[in-house]
C-alpha positions in Angstrom: 167.9 -82.4 97.9 166.6 -81.9 94.4 164.3 -84.6 93.1 162.5 -85.4 89.8 158.8 -85.0 89.7 156.5 -87.9 89.2 155.5 -86.5 85.8 159.2 -86.1 84.7 160.0 -89.6 86.0 157.1 -91.0 83.8 158.5 -89.0 80.8 161.9 -90.5 81.5 160.4 -94.0 81.5 158.5 -93.2 78.2 161.8 -92.0 76.7 163.5 -95.2 77.7 160.6 -97.3 76.2 161.0 -95.4 72.9 164.8 -96.1 72.9 164.1 -99.8 73.3 161.2 -100.0 70.9 162.8 -100.6 67.5 161.9 -102.6 64.5 162.6 -106.0 66.1 160.2 -105.2 68.9 157.5 -104.5 66.3 158.2 -107.7 64.4 158.7 -110.4 67.0 155.3 -110.2 68.9 153.1 -110.6 65.9 155.2 -113.6 64.7 154.9 -115.2 68.1 151.1 -114.5 68.2 150.6 -116.0 64.7 152.7 -119.1 65.5 151.3 -119.8 69.0 147.6 -119.4 68.1 145.4 -120.6 70.9 148.5 -121.0 73.1 149.3 -117.3 72.8 148.8 -116.5 76.5 151.2 -119.2 77.6 153.8 -118.2 75.0 153.5 -114.5 75.8 154.2 -115.1 79.5 157.5 -116.7 78.5 158.2 -113.9 76.0 157.7 -111.2 78.6 160.1 -112.9 81.0 163.1 -112.4 78.7 162.0 -109.5 76.4 160.9 -107.3 79.4 162.5 -108.8 82.5 166.1 -109.0 81.2 166.2 -105.4 79.9 164.8 -104.1 83.2 167.4 -106.1 85.1 170.1 -104.7 82.8 168.9 -101.1 83.4 169.0 -101.9 87.2 172.5 -103.3 86.9 173.7 -100.1 85.1 171.9 -97.9 87.6 173.7 -99.6 90.5 177.1 -99.6 88.9 177.0 -96.3 87.0 178.0 -97.4 83.5 179.0 -100.4 81.4 182.7 -99.8 81.9 182.4 -99.8 85.7 180.4 -103.0 85.5 182.9 -104.8 83.2 185.9 -103.6 85.3 184.7 -106.1 87.9 185.9 -108.9 85.5 189.3 -107.4 84.4 190.5 -104.0 83.0 191.5 -105.6 79.7 188.1 -107.4 79.4 186.4 -104.1 80.3 188.1 -102.2 77.4 187.5 -104.9 74.8 184.0 -105.9 75.7 182.8 -102.3 76.1 184.4 -101.3 72.8 182.9 -104.3 70.9 179.5 -103.7 72.4 179.4 -100.0 71.5 180.6 -100.7 68.0 178.2 -103.6 67.4 175.2 -101.7 68.8 176.4 -98.6 67.2 177.7 -97.6 63.8 178.7 -101.1 62.5 175.5 -103.0 62.9 172.4 -102.0 64.8 172.2 -98.3 63.9 172.6 -99.0 60.1 170.1 -101.8 60.5 167.6 -99.4 62.0 168.0 -97.1 59.0 167.6 -99.9 56.5 164.5 -101.3 58.2 163.0 -97.8 58.3 163.5 -97.6 54.6 162.2 -101.1 53.9 158.9 -100.5 55.8 158.5 -96.7 55.7 159.5 -95.8 52.1 160.1 -98.7 49.8 156.4 -99.8 49.7 155.5 -96.4 48.2 158.1 -96.3 45.5 157.3 -96.9 41.8 158.2 -100.4 40.7 161.1 -99.2 38.5 162.8 -97.6 41.5 162.4 -100.4 44.1 165.5 -102.3 43.0 167.7 -99.3 42.6 170.3 -98.0 45.1 169.5 -94.2 44.8 166.2 -94.2 46.8 168.0 -95.9 49.8 170.9 -93.4 49.6 168.6 -90.4 49.6 166.4 -91.8 52.3 169.4 -92.5 54.6 170.7 -89.0 54.1 167.3 -87.6 55.4 167.0 -90.3 58.1 170.4 -89.8 59.7 170.2 -86.0 59.3 167.0 -86.1 61.4 168.8 -88.5 63.9 171.7 -86.1 64.1 169.4 -83.2 65.0 167.7 -85.2 67.7 171.1 -86.2 69.2 172.6 -82.7 69.3 171.3 -82.0 72.8 170.8 -85.2 74.9 169.0 -83.3 77.6 166.3 -82.5 75.1 165.4 -86.3 74.9 162.8 -85.6 77.6 160.9 -83.2 75.3 161.7 -84.7 71.8 161.3 -88.3 72.6 159.7 -88.7 76.1 157.0 -86.1 75.6 156.6 -86.1 71.8 157.6 -89.2 69.8 156.8 -91.8 72.3 153.1 -90.8 72.7 152.8 -90.7 68.9 154.2 -94.3 68.7 151.9 -95.6 71.5 148.9 -93.7 70.1 149.3 -95.2 66.6 149.7 -98.7 67.8 146.7 -98.2 70.1 144.6 -97.0 67.1 145.4 -100.3 65.2 144.6 -102.4 68.3 141.4 -100.5 69.0 140.3 -100.9 65.4 140.9 -104.6 65.7 138.7 -104.7 68.7 135.8 -103.1 66.9 136.4 -105.0 63.7 137.7 -108.4 64.8 140.1 -110.0 62.3 139.5 -113.6 63.2 139.9 -116.3 65.8 143.1 -117.5 67.3 144.5 -120.2 65.1 146.1 -123.6 65.6 149.6 -123.5 67.1 152.6 -124.3 65.0 154.5 -127.5 66.1 157.1 -125.4 68.0 154.3 -123.9 70.2 152.1 -127.0 70.7 154.1 -128.2 73.7 155.9 -126.0 76.2 154.8 -122.8 74.5 156.0 -120.8 77.5 159.6 -122.1 77.0 159.5 -121.3 73.3 158.3 -117.8 74.2 161.2 -117.4 76.6 163.5 -118.2 73.6 161.7 -115.7 71.4 162.1 -113.0 74.0 165.7 -113.8 74.4 166.2 -113.1 70.7 165.1 -109.5 71.0 168.5 -108.8 72.5 167.2 -105.8 74.4 169.3 -106.6 77.4 172.4 -105.7 75.4 171.0 -102.4 74.3 169.9 -101.7 77.9 173.6 -101.6 79.0 174.0 -98.5 76.7 170.6 -97.0 77.2 171.0 -97.1 81.0 174.0 -94.7 80.6 171.9 -92.4 78.4 169.1 -92.2 80.9 171.5 -91.5 83.8 173.2 -88.7 81.8 169.8 -87.2 80.9 168.7 -87.3 84.6 172.0 -85.6 85.6 171.3 -82.8 83.1 168.2 -82.0 85.1 170.2 -81.5 88.3 169.9 -84.9 90.0 173.5 -85.8 91.0 173.1 -87.8 94.2 174.0 -91.4 93.6 171.1 -93.1 95.4 168.6 -90.7 93.9 170.0 -91.3 90.4 169.7 -95.1 90.9 166.1 -94.9 92.2 164.9 -92.8 89.3 166.7 -94.9 86.7 165.2 -98.1 88.1 161.7 -96.5 88.2 162.2 -95.4 84.5 163.2 -99.0 83.7 160.0 -100.4 85.3 157.8 -97.8 83.5 159.5 -98.7 80.2 159.1 -102.4 80.9 155.3 -102.0 81.6 154.9 -100.0 78.3 156.8 -102.7 76.4 154.6 -105.4 78.0 151.4 -103.7 77.0 152.5 -103.1 73.4 153.8 -106.7 73.1 150.4 -108.0 74.2 148.6 -105.8 71.7 150.9 -106.7 68.8 150.9 -110.4 69.8 147.1 -110.4 69.8 147.0 -108.9 66.3 149.3 -111.7 65.1 147.3 -114.4 66.9 144.1 -113.3 65.1 145.7 -113.0 61.6 145.5 -116.6 60.5 142.6 -115.8 58.2 144.8 -113.2 56.4 148.1 -115.2 56.2 148.8 -118.9 56.5 152.6 -118.8 56.4 153.8 -115.2 56.8 157.5 -114.5 56.1 157.9 -112.4 59.2 156.1 -110.1 61.7 156.4 -107.2 59.3 154.3 -109.1 56.7 151.7 -109.9 59.4 151.4 -106.2 60.4 151.2 -105.1 56.8 148.4 -107.6 56.2 146.6 -106.6 59.4 146.8 -102.8 58.8 145.8 -103.2 55.2 142.8 -105.3 56.3 141.7 -102.8 58.9 142.5 -99.5 57.2 142.8 -100.3 53.5 145.7 -98.7 51.6 146.2 -96.1 54.3 147.2 -98.9 56.6 150.6 -99.2 54.9 151.2 -95.5 55.5 150.2 -95.8 59.1 152.6 -98.8 59.5 155.4 -96.9 57.7 155.1 -94.0 60.2 155.3 -96.4 63.2 158.3 -98.2 61.8 160.1 -95.0 61.0 159.5 -93.4 64.4 160.4 -96.7 66.2 163.6 -97.1 64.3 164.5 -93.4 64.8 164.1 -93.4 68.5 166.2 -96.5 68.9 169.0 -95.3 66.6 169.0 -91.9 68.4 169.5 -93.6 71.8 172.4 -95.6 70.4 174.0 -92.7 68.6 173.9 -90.6 71.8 175.3 -93.4 74.0 178.1 -94.1 71.5 178.8 -90.4 71.1 179.1 -89.9 74.9 181.3 -93.0 75.2 183.7 -92.1 72.4 184.0 -88.5 73.4 185.0 -89.7 76.8 187.7 -92.1 75.7 188.9 -89.9 72.8 188.2 -86.3 74.0 190.2 -84.9 71.1 186.9 -85.0 69.2 183.9 -83.3 70.7 180.6 -85.0 71.3 179.0 -83.2 68.4 181.8 -84.2 66.1 181.5 -87.9 67.2 177.8 -88.1 66.6 178.4 -86.6 63.1 181.0 -89.3 62.5 178.6 -92.0 63.8 175.8 -90.8 61.6 178.0 -90.8 58.5 179.5 -94.2 59.1 176.0 -95.6 59.9 174.6 -94.1 56.7 177.4 -95.7 54.6 176.8 -99.1 56.1 173.0 -98.8 55.9 173.4 -98.6 52.1 174.8 -102.1 52.0 171.2 -103.2 52.4 169.2 -104.9 55.2 170.0 -108.5 54.1 173.8 -108.0 54.2 173.7 -106.2 57.5 171.7 -109.0 59.1 174.1 -111.6 57.8 177.0 -109.8 59.5 175.2 -108.8 62.7 173.6 -112.1 63.8 176.8 -114.1 64.5 178.5 -111.2 66.4 175.4 -110.6 68.6 175.1 -114.4 69.1 178.6 -114.4 70.6 178.3 -111.4 72.9 174.7 -111.5 74.0 175.0 -114.6 76.4 178.1 -113.0 77.9 176.0 -109.9 78.6 173.2 -111.9 80.3 175.7 -113.7 82.6 177.4 -110.4 83.4 174.1 -108.8 84.4 172.9 -111.7 86.5 176.3 -112.0 88.4 176.2 -108.3 89.1 173.1 -108.8 91.3 175.1 -111.4 93.4 178.3 -109.3 93.5 178.3 -108.8 97.3 177.2 -112.4 98.0 180.4 -113.8 96.4 182.4 -110.9 97.8 183.1 -109.5 94.4 185.7 -112.1 93.5 186.8 -111.4 89.9 187.3 -115.1 89.4 183.6 -115.7 89.6 183.0 -113.4 86.7 185.9 -114.9 84.8 184.8 -118.5 85.3 181.2 -117.7 84.4 182.1 -115.8 81.3 184.6 -118.4 80.1 182.0 -121.1 80.5 179.5 -119.0 78.5 182.0 -118.1 75.8 182.9 -121.7 75.1 179.3 -122.1 73.9 178.4 -118.7 72.5 181.5 -118.3 70.3 181.0 -121.8 68.8 177.3 -120.9 68.1 178.5 -117.7 66.5 181.0 -119.5 64.3 178.4 -122.0 63.3 176.1 -119.2 62.2 179.0 -117.9 60.1 179.0 -121.3 58.2 182.1 -122.7 59.8 182.2 -126.5 59.8 182.2 -127.5 63.5 180.4 -130.7 63.4 182.6 -132.5 65.9 182.2 -129.7 68.5 178.5 -129.2 68.0 177.8 -133.0 68.2 179.7 -132.9 71.5 177.8 -129.9 72.7 174.5 -131.5 71.8 174.8 -133.5 75.0 174.7 -130.3 77.1 171.2 -129.7 78.6 169.3 -126.9 76.7 171.9 -126.7 73.9 169.5 -127.6 71.1 167.1 -125.0 72.5 169.7 -122.3 72.0 170.7 -121.7 75.7 173.3 -124.4 76.2 175.6 -121.8 77.8 173.5 -121.7 81.0 175.0 -124.7 82.8 178.6 -124.0 81.7 178.2 -120.5 83.1 176.9 -121.8 86.4 179.7 -124.4 86.7 182.3 -121.8 85.6 181.1 -119.3 88.3 181.2 -122.1 91.0 184.8 -123.0 90.0 185.8 -119.4 90.1 184.3 -118.9 93.5 186.0 -122.1 94.8 189.3 -121.0 93.5 189.2 -117.6 95.2 187.8 -119.1 98.4 190.6 -121.6 98.5 193.3 -119.0 97.8 191.8 -116.8 100.6 191.8 -119.6 103.1 195.3 -120.6 102.1 196.5 -117.0 102.6 194.7 -116.7 106.0 196.3 -120.0 107.2 199.8 -118.8 106.2 199.3 -115.5 108.0 198.0 -117.4 111.1 201.0 -119.8 110.9 203.5 -116.9 110.6 201.8 -115.1 113.5 202.1 -118.2 115.8 205.8 -118.5 114.9 
């Protein structure tokens, strides 16, 4: 039976890490470090639980089920089609891929433009043509991800971040600062919420399929072997993410002497790299952001291309990735601010549903795979997450939100947890009662 070598398994894990590691993963840890100050360790523990733990669980769920569509079919075929399509479109050409292109421009090109060009649309247009052409080339052969990303781009990203961290060790920036009010008490819980906002668990549902397809290209077709390698790759990626998050978080925690009230993690990293390397620091940071955004958008383009070529085979995979790159380029030219305004409410609605779906998948055999358990849990979650999404879209829902404020953890942003639990219990009770009723009828008819 063919197996993947340890070396190639490690490269698969590095490839998966690079697919995960986008702009948001660069920005969140420094922000957490700066805000948590001396409570950085406690906050980072919470952050790692959701920013690393949830994606690894998602990869494992996909490895066990095969793909997102198989996983969602456990709920209902109609739900499977709608949820899978919405997820691919949101993480693909309509939101996340264009956002990656815009962030790459904002951090990798815009700082070096002459002042008279910074507010013009032409530089972004030219940059996105180059950016998505490069993405298209990387996506042409998914089996080459091992070489192009796992063996080449990932070590470069890791090496550049390690250079910044090592420089900060030899030339300390400053001491850990005073925690902001949000991190003074229960910093670990606040860290959990920050990690939850990375939304990598949603991306993992797509990246899991990319990894499985890439492993199959290397001749590994046996189901159990595929699952084991995919899970190992997920763990390797998780370890790499954790190490990088610790490095970036430390940089943020020591940056109080450089910035008192930074706008975001990007501003923190810019200040840190400029302090450590002078003007060349901006160039170093630009390369890191460009590579990180590219690897993430490549993974999303490939997974979307494979999905759409499967459901609409009239267009080939190569044609689909071309369409995806063109659509993403067009939307990227709307600008980062506009894309974020559109993306946040949509992701807020579907991300809790994703988490509940992942968690329930691990208990599938314990509740005998009753679809009603999934339906109940997801309805309970949707009642909260959809209202949160509408609220972020500026809908006036004061009566509902005041009512929801009595739900435990709602004000912390995870008010869907208890409704999801209660919904799952109700779903299980319903199916259990129906089963017992059917069995009693059969027994009664047999006795007659």
